[in-house]
Steps between C-alpha positions, in 0.01 A plus 500: 500500500178537307502797266170633640661529847767731358237771450444502878871505582632825653715689250711814503713692253847350457663842533410808702267722297363829627282582202366331189451745212260391231525698178149525357586460135438236234746213520637583848616190689591460866673190634626410844595194701316375808634241744397331822681435828592139430679606178365193323261698286535813293250678283502750218248781516407664170280799423443583134307781336361414156713582196209673327252567783646639825181395682567134419706385798626164622658421838652153529683292761709206375659237725856482369578145603199349319440769237130497596287814495342523845282807454436733206272802511375638168339843450312576179568154359350317208215262570622188684341155489568277801559125459144436627357723224414802714587831337664791680494822300595748773809573707606176663758308698649162410599278793698179463283189530646150495443335163406830334797725581372861478237436234206586728410871525283657770331841453638777721149632556383168649409479870822306561734765358331842499622579853849361436552720193270797574673764285586391147543859377797583724796282395699575818210383718434202273862381513502529880173303515652236272815477715280458810304228320816299424614543863781750450624682810700824528336645190676818387325819395355468149454800273375525147653784303460638150877530458812463713 
């Protein structure tokens, strides 16, 4: 199966989850496993808050069998230069592209993505939007808290 097709594959959490709690603090990391019905593919989902800047956030999906990053969303990132020389210096999403892996970044405020990720300020909404984008079903409630 081509790696790009894995992004479109229906996924769900490997175990029953009622709520995802995100602790809004520097260095907080969330990890979970996603699977699909045919059990041939599994994925790791990561959400990381920056170690120094809590507003620097990364959400990543990795295909476990290949080790390839399928999608990575970066908030408040450093400037990124794409392989074709274009520069992206705003919040962006990386999507796997054959021959380039996830080295291409696309601005979240572009026409293509601004309706997919409409609320970058609310991490609960953003994570749900991200999970929708990678075709995850049965998404649990997501809450962002200051402390548990």
